[in-house]
TIRO-2110 file (N, C-alpha, C; in Angstrom, 1 decimal):
// TIRO-2110
11.8, -43.6, 64.8, N, 1, A
11.2, -43.4, 63.5, CA, 1, A
9.7, -44.2, 64.0, C, 1, A
8.4, -43.6, 63.4, N, 2, A
7.0, -43.7, 63.7, CA, 2, A
6.6, -45.1, 62.6, C, 2, A
5.9, -45.8, 62.9, N, 3, A
5.5, -47.3, 62.1, CA, 3, A
5.3, -46.6, 60.9, C, 3, A
4.1, -45.6, 60.9, N, 4, A
3.5, -45.1, 59.4, CA, 4, A
4.1, -43.7, 59.6, C, 4, A
4.8, -43.9, 57.8, N, 5, A
5.3, -42.6, 57.5, CA, 5, A
4.3, -42.1, 56.3, C, 5, A
4.7, -40.7, 56.0, N, 6, A
4.2, -40.2, 54.6, CA, 6, A
5.1, -40.5, 53.6, C, 6, A
4.7, -41.0, 52.9, N, 7, A
5.5, -41.5, 51.5, CA, 7, A
4.9, -41.0, 50.2, C, 7, A
5.5, -41.0, 49.2, N, 8, A
4.6, -40.8, 47.6, CA, 8, A
3.4, -41.3, 47.4, C, 8, A
2.8, -40.4, 47.4, N, 9, A
0.8, -40.6, 47.0, CA, 9, A
0.7, -41.6, 48.1, C, 9, A
1.0, -41.5, 49.4, N, 10, A
0.3, -42.4, 50.4, CA, 10, A
1.3, -42.3, 51.4, C, 10, A
1.4, -43.7, 52.3, N, 11, A
2.3, -43.9, 53.1, CA, 11, A
3.2, -45.2, 53.0, C, 11, A
3.8, -45.2, 54.0, N, 12, A
5.0, -46.6, 54.3, CA, 12, A
4.8, -46.9, 55.5, C, 12, A
4.7, -48.2, 55.5, N, 13, A
4.3, -48.8, 56.8, CA, 13, A
5.4, -49.7, 57.3, C, 13, A
6.1, -50.0, 58.6, N, 14, A
7.0, -50.7, 58.7, CA, 14, A
6.6, -51.9, 59.5, C, 14, A
6.6, -52.9, 59.1, N, 15, A
6.1, -54.2, 59.8, CA, 15, A
7.4, -55.4, 60.3, C, 15, A
6.8, -56.4, 61.3, N, 16, A
7.5, -57.4, 61.4, CA, 16, A
6.8, -58.5, 61.0, C, 16, A
7.1, -59.4, 60.4, N, 17, A
6.0, -60.3, 59.7, CA, 17, A
6.4, -61.9, 60.3, C, 17, A
5.7, -62.4, 60.9, N, 18, A
5.4, -63.6, 61.2, CA, 18, A
5.2, -64.7, 60.4, C, 18, A
5.9, -65.9, 60.0, N, 19, A
4.5, -66.3, 58.5, CA, 19, A
4.6, -67.8, 59.3, C, 19, A
3.9, -68.6, 58.9, N, 20, A
3.7, -69.8, 59.7, CA, 20, A
2.5, -69.7, 60.7, C, 20, A
1.8, -68.2, 60.7, N, 21, A
0.8, -68.5, 62.1, CA, 21, A
-0.3, -69.4, 61.8, C, 21, A
-1.3, -69.2, 62.7, N, 22, A
-2.5, -70.0, 63.1, CA, 22, A
-3.3, -69.6, 62.2, C, 22, A
-3.4, -67.8, 61.9, N, 23, A
-4.2, -67.3, 61.3, CA, 23, A
-3.3, -65.7, 61.0, C, 23, A
-4.3, -65.1, 60.0, N, 24, A
-3.8, -64.2, 59.5, CA, 24, A
-4.4, -63.0, 60.3, C, 24, A
-3.4, -62.2, 60.6, N, 25, A
-3.9, -61.1, 61.9, CA, 25, A
-3.1, -59.9, 62.0, C, 25, A
-3.4, -58.9, 62.2, N, 26, A
-3.0, -57.7, 62.7, CA, 26, A
-2.9, -57.5, 64.1, C, 26, A
-1.5, -57.9, 64.8, N, 27, A
-1.2, -58.2, 66.0, CA, 27, A
-1.1, -56.8, 66.8, C, 27, A
-0.3, -56.0, 66.2, N, 28, A
-0.3, -55.0, 66.9, CA, 28, A
1.0, -54.0, 66.9, C, 28, A
1.3, -53.1, 67.2, N, 29, A
2.6, -52.2, 67.5, CA, 29, A
3.8, -53.4, 68.4, C, 29, A
5.0, -53.4, 67.8, N, 30, A
5.8, -54.1, 68.6, CA, 30, A
7.1, -53.0, 68.2, C, 30, A
7.7, -52.6, 69.3, N, 31, A
8.4, -51.5, 69.1, CA, 31, A
8.1, -50.4, 68.0, C, 31, A
9.2, -50.3, 67.0, N, 32, A
9.0, -49.2, 66.0, CA, 32, A
8.5, -49.8, 65.2, C, 32, A
7.7, -50.9, 65.0, N, 33, A
7.3, -51.8, 64.0, CA, 33, A
5.8, -52.2, 64.5, C, 33, A
5.1, -52.8, 62.9, N, 34, A
3.6, -53.5, 63.1, CA, 34, A
3.9, -55.0, 63.2, C, 34, A
3.6, -55.6, 64.3, N, 35, A
3.5, -57.3, 63.9, CA, 35, A
2.3, -57.7, 63.5, C, 35, A
2.3, -58.4, 62.2, N, 36, A
1.6, -59.0, 61.3, CA, 36, A
2.1, -60.2, 61.3, C, 36, A
1.1, -61.0, 61.4, N, 37, A
1.0, -62.7, 61.3, CA, 37, A
0.2, -63.3, 60.2, C, 37, A
0.6, -63.9, 59.7, N, 38, A
0.1, -64.7, 58.2, CA, 38, A
0.4, -66.1, 58.4, C, 38, A
-0.6, -67.0, 57.7, N, 39, A
-0.9, -68.3, 57.6, CA, 39, A
0.2, -69.0, 56.7, C, 39, A
0.7, -68.0, 55.8, N, 40, A
1.3, -68.5, 54.8, CA, 40, A
3.1, -68.8, 55.2, C, 40, A
3.7, -69.7, 54.3, N, 41, A
4.5, -70.1, 54.7, CA, 41, A
5.8, -69.0, 53.8, C, 41, A
6.9, -68.8, 54.4, N, 42, A
8.0, -67.8, 54.1, CA, 42, A
8.8, -68.4, 52.7, C, 42, A
8.0, -69.0, 51.6, N, 43, A
8.8, -69.1, 50.4, CA, 43, A
8.3, -68.7, 49.2, C, 43, A
8.9, -68.8, 48.4, N, 44, A
8.6, -68.0, 47.1, CA, 44, A
7.6, -67.1, 47.2, C, 44, A
7.8, -66.0, 48.0, N, 45, A
6.8, -64.8, 47.8, CA, 45, A
5.3, -65.2, 48.5, C, 45, A
5.2, -66.3, 49.1, N, 46, A
3.6, -66.3, 49.5, CA, 46, A
3.2, -65.9, 50.9, C, 46, A
4.4, -65.4, 51.8, N, 47, A
4.1, -64.7, 52.9, CA, 47, A
3.9, -63.3, 52.6, C, 47, A
4.9, -62.6, 51.5, N, 48, A
4.6, -61.4, 50.9, CA, 48, A
3.5, -61.0, 50.7, C, 48, A
3.0, -62.0, 49.5, N, 49, A
1.1, -61.8, 49.1, CA, 49, A
0.7, -61.9, 50.0, C, 49, A
0.8, -62.6, 51.2, N, 50, A
-0.2, -62.8, 52.1, CA, 50, A
-0.6, -61.8, 52.9, C, 50, A
0.8, -60.8, 53.1, N, 51, A
1.0, -59.8, 54.1, CA, 51, A
0.2, -58.6, 53.4, C, 51, A
0.6, -58.4, 52.0, N, 52, A
0.1, -57.0, 51.2, CA, 52, A
-1.5, -57.5, 51.1, C, 52, A
-1.8, -58.4, 51.2, N, 53, A
-3.2, -58.8, 51.0, CA, 53, A
-4.2, -58.4, 52.0, C, 53, A
-3.6, -58.7, 53.2, N, 54, A
-4.1, -58.5, 54.4, CA, 54, A
-4.0, -56.9, 54.9, C, 54, A
-2.9, -56.4, 54.5, N, 55, A
-2.9, -54.9, 54.6, CA, 55, A
-3.7, -53.9, 53.9, C, 55, A
-4.0, -54.4, 52.7, N, 56, A
-4.7, -53.7, 51.5, CA, 56, A
-6.4, -54.1, 52.0, C, 56, A
-6.6, -55.5, 52.6, N, 57, A
-8.2, -55.4, 53.2, CA, 57, A
-8.1, -54.6, 54.1, C, 57, A
-7.5, -54.4, 55.2, N, 58, A
-7.6, -53.4, 56.5, CA, 58, A
-7.2, -52.0, 56.1, C, 58, A
-6.7, -51.7, 55.0, N, 59, A
-6.4, -50.2, 54.6, CA, 59, A
-7.6, -50.1, 54.0, C, 59, A
-8.5, -50.8, 53.3, N, 60, A
-9.9, -50.4, 52.1, CA, 60, A
-9.2, -50.1, 50.9, C, 60, A
-7.7, -50.6, 50.7, N, 61, A
-7.2, -50.2, 48.9, CA, 61, A
-7.2, -51.7, 47.9, C, 61, A
-6.8, -51.2, 47.1, N, 62, A
-6.5, -52.4, 46.1, CA, 62, A
-5.7, -53.2, 46.5, C, 62, A
-5.5, -54.5, 46.2, N, 63, A
-4.0, -55.3, 46.7, CA, 63, A
-3.1, -54.4, 45.7, C, 63, A
-3.4, -54.0, 44.3, N, 64, A
-2.1, -53.4, 43.7, CA, 64, A
-1.7, -52.2, 44.3, C, 64, A
-2.5, -51.6, 45.2, N, 65, A
-1.7, -50.4, 45.8, CA, 65, A
-0.6, -50.6, 47.1, C, 65, A
-0.8, -51.8, 47.5, N, 66, A
0.3, -52.1, 48.4, CA, 66, A
1.7, -53.1, 48.0, C, 66, A
2.5, -52.5, 48.3, N, 67, A
3.8, -53.4, 47.5, CA, 67, A
5.0, -53.6, 49.0, C, 67, A
5.7, -54.5, 48.9, N, 68, A
6.7, -54.4, 49.7, CA, 68, A
8.1, -53.7, 48.9, C, 68, A
8.9, -52.6, 49.9, N, 69, A
9.6, -51.8, 49.1, CA, 69, A
11.3, -52.5, 49.8, C, 69, A
11.1, -53.4, 51.0, N, 70, A
12.0, -53.3, 51.6, CA, 70, A
12.0, -54.5, 52.3, C, 70, A
12.9, -55.2, 52.6, N, 71, A
12.8, -56.5, 53.2, CA, 71, A
11.8, -57.5, 52.7, C, 71, A
12.2, -58.0, 51.5, N, 72, A
11.5, -59.0, 50.8, CA, 72, A
11.7, -60.6, 51.4, C, 72, A
13.0, -60.5, 51.9, N, 73, A
13.4, -61.9, 52.2, CA, 73, A
13.5, -62.0, 54.0, C, 73, A
13.0, -60.8, 54.5, N, 74, A
13.3, -60.6, 55.9, CA, 74, A
12.2, -60.1, 56.7, C, 74, A
12.1, -61.2, 57.9, N, 75, A
10.9, -60.7, 58.6, CA, 75, A
10.1, -59.2, 59.1, C, 75, A
11.5, -58.3, 58.7, N, 76, A
11.3, -56.5, 59.4, CA, 76, A
11.1, -56.5, 57.4, C, 76, A
9.9, -55.9, 57.4, N, 77, A
9.8, -55.4, 56.3, CA, 77, A
8.9, -53.8, 55.8, C, 77, A
9.2, -53.1, 55.2, N, 78, A
8.6, -52.1, 54.9, CA, 78, A
7.3, -51.9, 53.8, C, 78, A
6.5, -51.7, 53.8, N, 79, A
5.2, -51.8, 52.6, CA, 79, A
4.9, -50.0, 52.1, C, 79, A
4.8, -50.1, 51.1, N, 80, A
4.1, -48.6, 50.5, CA, 80, A
2.7, -49.0, 50.2, C, 80, A
1.7, -47.8, 50.6, N, 81, A
0.7, -48.0, 50.0, CA, 81, A
0.4, -46.9, 49.8, C, 81, A
-0.3, -46.9, 48.4, N, 82, A
-0.7, -45.4, 47.6, CA, 82, A
-2.3, -45.5, 48.1, C, 82, A
-2.7, -44.0, 48.1, N, 83, A
-4.0, -44.2, 48.4, CA, 83, A
-4.4, -43.7, 49.7, C, 83, A
-3.5, -43.9, 50.5, N, 84, A
-4.0, -43.7, 52.2, CA, 84, A
-2.9, -43.0, 52.9, C, 84, A
-3.2, -41.8, 53.4, N, 85, A
-2.1, -40.8, 54.1, CA, 85, A
-2.0, -41.8, 55.3, C, 85, A
-0.7, -41.2, 55.8, N, 86, A
-0.3, -41.9, 57.2, CA, 86, A
-1.6, -41.7, 58.4, C, 86, A
-2.2, -41.0, 58.7, N, 87, A
-3.4, -40.4, 59.6, CA, 87, A
-4.4, -41.3, 59.1, C, 87, A
-4.8, -41.4, 58.1, N, 88, A
-6.0, -42.7, 57.8, CA, 88, A
-5.4, -43.8, 58.0, C, 88, A
-4.3, -44.2, 57.5, N, 89, A
-3.7, -45.7, 57.9, CA, 89, A
-3.7, -45.9, 59.5, C, 89, A
-3.3, -45.2, 60.1, N, 90, A
-3.3, -45.4, 61.6, CA, 90, A
-4.8, -45.4, 62.6, C, 90, A
-5.4, -44.7, 62.0, N, 91, A
-6.7, -44.6, 62.3, CA, 91, A
-7.4, -46.3, 61.7, C, 91, A
-7.3, -46.5, 60.6, N, 92, A
-7.6, -47.7, 59.9, CA, 92, A
-6.9, -49.1, 60.6, C, 92, A
-6.1, -49.1, 60.7, N, 93, A
-5.3, -49.9, 61.8, CA, 93, A
-5.2, -49.9, 63.1, C, 93, A
-6.3, -49.3, 63.8, N, 94, A
-6.6, -49.1, 65.6, CA, 94, A
-5.0, -48.4, 66.2, C, 94, A
-4.0, -47.7, 65.0, N, 95, A
-3.0, -47.0, 65.6, CA, 95, A
-3.2, -45.8, 66.5, C, 95, A
-4.3, -45.7, 66.4, N, 96, A
-4.4, -43.6, 66.8, CA, 96, A
-5.4, -43.3, 66.4, C, 96, A
END
């Protein structure tokens, strides 16, 4: 399964999230997921919000256009992004 797939009005991105990191960053591909590190702790949705903020900024979309659609309480997450197709998302994230 590819890291980025077409999804309703945009794309879906498979992530491996590492909370509590020293800085927020997109680390790169890790198997079939994109590894993302955030400083926020994995409590009360803080890490999820940080991940959405980071991806929205990297993809050039509004924060409201990015949402966790699977894995809210797990390190393996799927994000839905509106307004950016898989090809553009891959390019903006440096994956292709």
